[in-house]
C-alpha positions as CSV (number, residue, x, y, z in Angstrom):
1,M,130.3,85.4,83.5
2,K,129.6,87.0,86.9
3,K,130.8,90.4,85.6
4,L,128.2,90.2,82.8
5,L,125.4,88.9,85.1
6,I,125.5,91.9,87.5
7,P,125.1,94.6,84.8
8,A,122.3,92.5,83.3
9,I,120.4,92.3,86.6
10,A,121.0,96.0,87.1
11,L,119.6,96.8,83.7
12,F,116.6,94.6,84.3
13,L,115.8,96.2,87.7
14,L,116.2,99.7,86.1
15,F,113.8,98.7,83.3
16,F,111.3,97.2,85.8
17,F,111.5,100.1,88.1
18,Q,111.0,102.7,85.4
19,H,108.0,100.9,83.9
20,T,106.5,100.3,87.4
21,V,106.7,104.0,88.1
22,L,105.2,104.9,84.7
23,A,102.4,102.4,85.4
24,E,101.7,104.0,88.8
25,N,101.9,107.6,87.6
26,G,100.2,107.3,84.2
27,L,96.6,106.9,83.2
28,Q,95.0,103.8,84.6
29,K,92.7,101.7,82.4
30,I,89.3,101.6,84.1
31,T,87.3,99.9,81.3
32,G,87.9,99.4,77.6
33,S,87.2,103.0,76.7
34,I,87.9,104.9,80.0
35,Y,91.2,105.8,81.6
36,A,92.0,108.0,84.6
37,Y,94.6,109.2,87.1
38,T,93.7,107.8,90.5
39,D,95.2,107.3,94.0
40,A,98.1,109.8,94.1
41,K,100.1,108.8,97.2
42,T,101.7,112.2,98.0
43,A,99.3,115.1,97.3
44,S,100.9,118.5,96.9
45,A,100.5,121.6,94.7
46,K,103.1,120.0,92.4
47,N,100.7,117.2,91.4
48,S,97.4,119.1,91.6
49,F,96.9,118.1,95.2
50,G,96.4,114.5,94.0
51,A,93.4,115.5,91.8
52,N,92.1,112.8,89.5
53,A,91.3,113.4,85.8
54,G,90.4,111.1,83.0
55,I,89.2,110.4,79.5
56,I,86.4,108.6,77.7
57,I,87.4,107.4,74.2
58,G,84.6,107.6,71.6
59,Q,84.4,106.3,68.1
60,D,85.8,109.5,66.6
61,Y,86.9,111.6,69.5
62,I,87.9,111.9,73.2
63,V,86.1,113.5,76.1
64,A,88.4,114.6,78.9
65,V,87.2,115.1,82.5
66,D,89.1,117.9,84.3
67,S,92.3,119.6,83.4
68,L,94.5,119.7,86.6
69,M,96.2,122.7,88.2
70,S,98.5,124.3,85.6
71,A,99.5,124.3,82.0
72,R,102.4,122.1,82.9
73,E,100.1,119.5,84.6
74,A,97.7,119.6,81.6
75,Q,100.6,119.0,79.2
76,R,101.5,116.0,81.3
77,F,97.9,114.8,81.0
78,I,97.7,115.4,77.3
79,K,101.0,113.6,76.7
80,D,99.6,110.6,78.6
81,I,96.4,110.7,76.6
82,R,98.5,110.6,73.4
83,K,100.2,107.4,74.6
84,I,96.7,105.8,74.5
85,S,94.9,107.4,71.6
86,K,95.6,110.0,68.8
87,K,91.9,110.8,68.4
88,P,91.0,114.5,68.8
89,I,90.0,115.8,72.2
90,K,86.7,117.3,71.3
91,F,85.3,118.1,74.7
92,L,86.7,118.9,78.2
93,I,84.3,118.7,81.1
94,N,85.1,120.7,84.2
95,T,83.5,118.8,87.1
96,H,83.8,122.1,89.1
97,Y,85.7,125.4,89.1
98,H,88.4,124.8,91.7
99,L,91.9,125.4,90.5
100,D,93.2,121.9,90.9
101,H,90.6,120.7,88.4
102,S,90.4,123.7,85.9
103,L,93.6,125.7,85.7
104,G,94.9,123.4,82.9
105,N,91.9,124.4,80.7
106,S,94.1,126.6,78.5
107,E,96.1,123.6,77.1
108,F,92.9,121.9,76.0
109,A,91.5,125.1,74.5
110,K,94.7,125.2,72.3
111,L,93.7,121.8,70.9
112,G,90.2,123.2,70.1
113,A,88.3,121.4,72.8
114,I,84.9,122.7,73.8
115,I,85.0,123.3,77.6
116,I,81.8,122.3,79.4
117,A,80.6,123.3,82.9
118,Q,77.4,123.8,84.8
119,E,76.3,127.4,84.6
120,N,76.7,128.1,88.3
121,D,80.4,127.1,88.3
122,K,81.1,129.1,85.2
123,E,79.9,132.1,87.2
124,N,82.0,131.0,90.1
125,M,85.1,130.7,87.9
126,E,84.5,134.1,86.5
127,K,84.1,135.6,90.0
128,N,87.3,134.0,91.2
129,G,89.3,133.9,87.9
130,A,91.4,137.0,88.5
131,G,92.7,135.5,91.8
132,M,93.1,131.9,90.8
133,L,96.8,132.2,89.7
134,E,97.6,134.0,93.0
135,Y,95.9,131.3,95.0
136,A,98.0,128.7,93.2
137,K,101.2,130.6,94.1
138,K,100.0,130.9,97.7
139,N,99.5,127.1,97.8
140,G,102.9,126.1,96.6
141,L,103.4,126.7,92.9
142,S,106.2,128.9,91.6
143,D,106.2,131.2,88.6
144,K,108.1,128.4,86.8
145,D,105.4,125.9,87.8
146,L,102.7,128.2,86.4
147,Q,104.5,129.2,83.2
148,G,102.0,129.4,80.4
149,T,99.0,128.9,82.7
150,K,96.0,131.1,81.9
151,V,92.5,131.1,83.3
152,V,90.2,129.9,80.4
153,Y,86.5,129.7,81.0
154,P,84.0,127.1,79.9
155,T,82.5,127.8,76.5
156,L,79.4,125.6,76.8
157,T,77.2,125.6,79.9
158,F,74.0,123.9,80.9
159,K,71.5,124.0,83.7
160,E,70.5,120.4,84.5
161,R,71.9,117.8,82.1
162,V,73.8,117.5,78.8
163,T,74.5,114.3,76.9
164,L,77.4,113.6,74.5
165,Y,77.0,110.8,72.0
166,L,80.4,109.2,71.2
167,G,79.2,106.7,68.6
168,N,80.2,103.7,70.6
169,N,79.1,105.2,73.9
170,K,77.5,108.2,75.5
171,V,78.4,110.5,78.4
172,E,75.8,112.1,80.6
173,V,76.9,115.2,82.5
174,I,74.5,115.6,85.4
175,Y,73.9,118.5,87.8
176,P,72.5,116.9,90.9
177,G,72.1,120.1,92.9
178,P,74.5,122.2,95.1
179,S,77.1,120.1,96.9
180,H,80.9,120.5,97.0
181,T,80.3,123.8,95.0
182,S,77.1,125.3,93.7
183,G,77.8,123.8,90.3
184,S,79.6,120.5,90.8
185,V,78.6,117.8,88.3
186,L,78.7,114.1,87.8
187,V,80.0,112.6,84.6
188,Y,78.2,109.3,84.0
189,V,79.0,106.6,81.4
190,P,76.0,104.3,81.7
191,Q,77.1,101.6,79.2
192,E,80.4,101.2,81.2
193,K,78.7,101.8,84.6
194,V,81.5,104.3,85.4
195,L,81.0,107.6,87.3
196,F,83.4,110.5,87.6
197,T,82.3,112.5,90.6
198,G,84.9,115.3,90.7
199,D,85.1,116.5,94.3
200,I,81.6,115.4,95.1
201,L,83.6,112.3,96.4
202,F,86.9,112.3,98.2
203,T,88.2,108.8,99.1
204,N,90.9,108.6,101.9
205,F,91.5,112.4,101.5
206,H,90.1,115.0,103.8
207,P,87.5,116.9,101.7
208,F,87.6,120.6,101.1
209,M,84.3,122.1,102.4
210,G,85.0,125.8,102.1
211,N,82.5,126.5,99.3
212,A,80.2,123.6,100.1
213,D,76.5,123.3,100.8
214,I,76.7,120.6,103.4
215,P,73.1,119.5,103.5
216,G,72.9,119.6,99.7
217,W,76.1,117.6,99.5
218,I,74.7,114.8,101.7
219,K,71.6,114.7,99.5
220,V,73.7,114.5,96.4
221,L,75.6,111.5,97.9
222,D,72.2,109.8,98.3
223,Q,71.6,110.3,94.6
224,V,75.0,108.7,93.8
225,M,74.2,105.8,96.1
226,A,71.0,105.2,94.0
227,M,72.9,105.2,90.6
228,D,73.7,102.0,88.6
229,V,77.5,102.3,88.8
230,A,80.3,99.7,89.2
231,K,83.3,102.0,89.4
232,I,83.6,105.5,90.7
233,I,86.4,107.9,89.9
234,P,86.5,110.4,92.8
235,G,88.0,113.8,92.7
236,H,90.9,112.6,94.9
237,G,91.7,109.0,95.8
238,P,91.6,105.5,94.4
239,V,88.9,103.9,92.2
240,S,85.9,103.7,94.6
241,G,82.6,102.2,95.3
242,K,79.4,102.9,97.2
243,K,81.0,102.2,100.5
244,D,83.3,105.1,99.9
245,V,80.3,107.3,99.1
246,A,78.7,106.3,102.4
247,D,82.0,106.9,104.3
248,L,82.1,110.5,103.0
249,Q,78.5,111.1,103.9
250,A,79.3,109.9,107.5
251,Y,82.4,112.1,107.5
252,L,80.4,115.2,106.5
253,L,77.8,114.6,109.2
254,V,80.4,114.2,111.9
255,F,82.4,117.2,110.8
256,D,79.3,119.5,110.6
257,R,78.0,118.4,114.0
258,Q,81.4,118.6,115.8
259,A,82.4,121.9,114.2
260,K,79.2,123.5,115.3
261,E,79.6,122.2,118.9
262,L,83.3,123.1,119.2
263,T,83.1,126.6,117.6
264,A,80.3,127.5,120.0
265,K,82.8,127.1,122.8
266,S,86.1,128.3,121.1
267,Q,87.3,130.1,118.0
268,D,90.9,129.2,118.5
269,L,92.1,126.9,115.7
270,K,94.9,125.6,117.9
271,V,92.2,124.2,120.2
272,L,89.7,123.3,117.5
273,V,91.8,121.3,115.0
274,P,93.1,118.7,117.5
275,E,89.6,118.1,118.8
276,M,88.3,117.8,115.3
277,K,91.0,115.2,114.4
278,K,89.9,113.1,117.4
279,A,86.3,113.1,116.3
280,L,86.8,112.6,112.5
281,P,87.4,109.3,110.7
282,Q,91.0,108.9,109.8
283,R,92.1,109.8,106.3
284,A,95.5,109.5,104.7
285,Q,95.9,112.9,103.0
286,L,95.2,116.7,103.2
287,D,94.5,116.9,106.9
288,A,95.5,120.6,106.6
289,L,92.0,121.1,105.2
290,I,90.5,120.5,108.6
291,G,91.6,123.9,109.8
292,R,90.8,125.5,106.4
293,N,87.3,124.1,106.5
294,L,86.7,125.4,110.0
295,Q,87.9,128.8,109.0
296,M,85.8,129.1,105.9
297,K,82.6,127.4,107.1
298,Y,82.3,127.8,110.8
299,L,84.2,130.8,112.2
300,P,83.2,134.4,112.0
301,Q,83.5,136.1,108.6
302,G,86.4,138.2,109.8
303,S,88.6,135.2,110.4
304,K,87.9,133.5,107.1
305,P,90.6,133.5,104.4
306,Q,89.6,134.3,100.8
307,P,87.8,131.3,99.3
308,K,90.2,129.1,97.3
309,G,90.0,126.0,95.2
310,K,91.6,123.2,96.8
């Protein structure tokens, strides 16, 4: 009896562990029609730096939000979508052009999805497109990781707002002004009171500020605070609320003030980064971006690396 009991317990634990891992790593149910990846615990190039992505399921079709960092990552996303719904993926919205949110576009294009982005960020992607795969390699992805990955540009752009009617729901894609990038957008599902922010919001991750309009970003966060939302899917981090929006706003203000003061005295990153870490609110992931942000936004042009999408 004991000999039979031990294997049975082992099988149960294996089953439980496997399904727990799948639950943590798969698409999380946000509402009845919305699912998303959220709250990656170990952000790296292998998992798109912990970037979130998600779907809104309509009466006849699906709208996807962001495509992750490679064809392989996008294939993982599509496989997880298919566990939930077999409806066609008609639209893919790029919240912005950075590679961890858009280098998977090619896999959605193969499915016939129309790729939507704000017109400024289509231009940004076109300017940076030739170098995006090289940036991905420099940031930790191998040729094998990037196998099949191609830069695929949005096919539908807009200036201020576009609305998609899904039969049982609608999706509003809103350009609130320059922020994380010059074309970052919000994806709002008013009936569900759910907002996808892309990298307009980072929760418990240090934000990437290299292509940002900091004053504009702070104003856009004010707009988010005024919206009727119950759940926010940030670009990186867990399902969030308005406290997280206020926290990022405070972080940006502190970073901007301290960076200006410190770089007026020194341009040595070995000095600057530790001082910035002392001043900034603690965040769990991507603290390497502190130095990158200083280089790209606050140090002389000659010391800046080529802009990249993290």
